[in-house]
C-alpha positions, 0 to 999 in steps of 0.5 A: 655679275654678267650683264647681257646687252641686246643685239641690234644686228642681223634679223633682230634689228629688223623691227616689224613695220607698225601701222603708223610707219605704213601710214607715213609711207603712204603717198599723199595722192594717187599718182598712177591715176594722175599719170593715166589721166595726163597720158589720155589727154596727151594721147588724145591731143596727138590723135586730134592732130592726126585726125584734123591735119587734113581738114583745112583742105575742105572749104568749111575749114579753109581759113584754118591752118593744119595745126589749128585744132592741135593748138586749140586742144593744147590750150584747152588742156592747159586751161583744164589742168589749171582748173583741175589744180584749183578744184583739187584745193577745194574741200569736199565739204565745200563742194557738198555745200555748193552742190544745189547752187551749182545745179540750179545755176546750170539749169539757168544756163540750159534755159539760156541756150534755148533763147534765140540770139543767146544760144549758139547753134551748130549743125541744127542743134543749139547747145552752146553759149558763146563768150567771144573767146570761148564757147561753153556747153552747159550740158557738159557742166550738168554731167558733173554738177548732177553727180554732186547734186544727186550725191548731196540729195541722197545724203540729205534724204537718206531717212526717206529715200524709201518713200516715193513722195518725199525721197524719190519724186523730187529728184525725178522731177529735177532730172525730168526738167533737165531732160526736157531742156536737153531734148529741146536743144536737142541732146538725147545723148547728154540726157541719157548720160545724166539719167544714168548718173542720177539713177546710179547714185540713187541706187548706190544710195539705197533707194527703194528697189521697187521705185527704182525698177519702176522708174527704170521701166518708165525711162525706157518707155520715154526714150522709146517714145522720143525715138518713135515720135521723131522721124529722123531719130527713127531713121537713124535707128533703122540705119544703125541696124543695117548700115551697109544697105546702099541708102543707109550707107550714103545717108543716116549710116554714113558715119557708122559705115566709114567708122567700121571701114576704119576699124577694118583697115586697122586690123591688129597693129594699124596702118601707122600714125598719120596713115588714116585714109578715112580722116581724109574727108570721108569720116565726118567729125573724126577729131571729135565724136569718131576719134576712136575710129581714127585710133583704130585705123592708125594704131589697130586693135592694140591702140584701141585696147590700150585706150580701153584699158586706161579708161578701165583703170580710171573707172576702177579707181573711182569705185575703189576710192568711193568704197574707201570713203563710204567705209569711213562714213564719208557718204557724200564723198563716196557717192560722188567718187562712184558717180564720177566713175559712172559718168566716165564709164557711161559716156566712154561706153556710148562713144565707143559703142557708137564708133564700133557699131554697137549703138546708134550714132549719138553726138557724145565725145570720148572723155579726155581725148576728143577735141573740145574745150567744155568736155576736157575742162569738165572732165579735168575738174571732175577727176580733180574732185575724185583725187581730192576725195582720195587725198582726204581719205589718205589724210584721215587714214594717217590720223590727220585732220582735213 
């Protein structure tokens, strides 16, 4: 009797990979997303140094050394990365439980900002709380916590979201109160971002289309009235429409005109890192609101395109992570991920639009890149929460438990 033994050599030995094998080879977290975020922050730090190196030549910054803003930005990034690591360790379920409390706590901070002697004013706006060692901007905190609150609210009110009084009106009143506090600072730009975040999450959460359209039209009317009733805002709008008129170029459109000159000088490949002329006291706030203009001048179209592509990657991944979470019935996590994507997308679009002359001048920084502690810190915490959502998605797809 002959016995036939199975052969384990050649093609027969190559067993097809099972779904369990594929899950075991899945990365524990989204490494490309982490590297893109870190790259943007480091690139931003280099450009902040380039944009601010000549500031000590002016009387306003005479007491600072040339590396003052570089050193502080490096410190902000270090603290933000540590905060991001801590935020990553918090379960999404815990963030959902904390969402209403964080929202109310930030509302209290927005009220404190408006109290004389408590809030700190800069350039005519009262937006900061000073804690000696550092300043904190509550409106930046609200951008993140309104994402969490709107996502939690949508989940809790899912059954009545199509109703005006029980579903839509409470959220509208909450955002309206936030808007009132921000307009008193004043900070119309932050209000615009927060409204877009809340409306975007409510839309994704299945709000009644008629109510959504109605409130959208109402908000457009409110923003229009705010602009029309505010002479200096109205002047800024008209200046934006014609920045090259002599009166505008030397007045309300001064920043915009010099930003456009910077982009024009940059052309395709730029004048070289450190070679910007506009940052030499021509372009105000070059290291904060108008950092993209310095990038455009020194690194040209190519540099700006790289920045846009990196932000596009972050936004795309946010929506992919959110879609995956919702597919596994993790509605809060999915809406939070998409809300973070909306937040980054709206603020990036407004900042770039202002720099390029597509939108009126507004005091919004470029996420992750512009100089500032509050902005970078909250951006890092928000993206850490996004990475945590992705991490929990991967654990569940492996068949594990959180």
